[in-house]
N, C-alpha and C positions, 0 to 999 in steps of 0.2 A: 179560597177565594184568597186566606191568609196563607195556605200551604203555596199555593203559586208564588205569591209576593213575596215570602221564605227562599224561593226556589231560585225566583228571579235574582235576590240580593245576595245569596248565598253564589248563586255564577258571576255577578257583578263583580263581588267579594276579591273571587278567585283571580279572576280575569285581570284586577287590578293588583292581589298579592302576586301571581303568579309570574308578573314579567318580569322577566333575565335580563343582564346588561346587555346590549347589541352586541353581534359578533364584530370585533373592529378588525380578526384574523385578516379578511378579504378586505379591507382597504386598507389593509397595513403591507397584504401583499401586494393588491394594484400600486400603492405609493412605491414598492419597493423597486417594484420594474420599472416603473416611469423612471426613475432616479439612476435605477443604470442604465436606459436607454436610451437616456441625453449622456451620459457619463460615455458609453461606450461611441454614440452619435448615431445607434443603429436605428433600422426602421420598426416599425409596430402596427400589427393586425391591431385591430381596437373592435369588440365585439360588445354592438350594445343593445335594446331589447329588439329593437326592430330592424338594424339595419346596422351594417359594418364602415370603416373605416382602413385605409392601409397608405401609410406614412410615413416621417419623418415629423419627431416631436419636437416644436420648436419652441415654445416656455409651458414650464409647470409653477401655475399660479396657485402656491400653498396655502395663502388667505380664502382664497377662494375655494378650494378644491376643482382648480380645475384645468385642462390642459389645452392646448393651439396645435394642431396637428396639418401638416402639408401632405398634399399626393406626391406623388413622384413627378409628375407633371409641373410642377409648382404654382397651379394655374388655381385648385381650390385648396381654402384654409375652413377648417373647422373646429370651434371653439366646443368641446366633452369637458359636461360637469364625472367627475372622479366616479361620484354614486352611482350615475347610471350607465357605468361598466362593467360587461358581464365577465367576458373576460380580457385581455391581455398578453399577445406573444410576440414574440421576436422575428422577423421575418429572416430568415436563411440570407448570407449575404450576396450567396448568386444571382438569388433571386432580384438583391435590391441593385446591385451592381445592371445586369442585363434591364433594369426598368428604366434605370436610370443613363441608361446608354442608348438606351430605346428612343425617350423622349429626347434628347441631345439631336438626335439626327434630323429630329424633323421638326 
């Protein structure tokens, strides 16, 4: 019983002491991609854990770590937290203009 307790205690201490600082490189790359998209006014494709969303970034709130994105038809707005984003990529300009022209005609 003492051995079991010591083993559990060692594992617990190893867990607490073995923690490294969280990796901020992913968050930094997402933040820089968001800022670049805002600067260039380009559309983005955002992949979340269970869904994805494509549209223009309207606003980036650095304090709350969230972005507001509107789709190409401008009828759906979504608030997305930056930590929830798995991947963000820029939409090619040809696709962006084709989508915007498509929704202007309708």
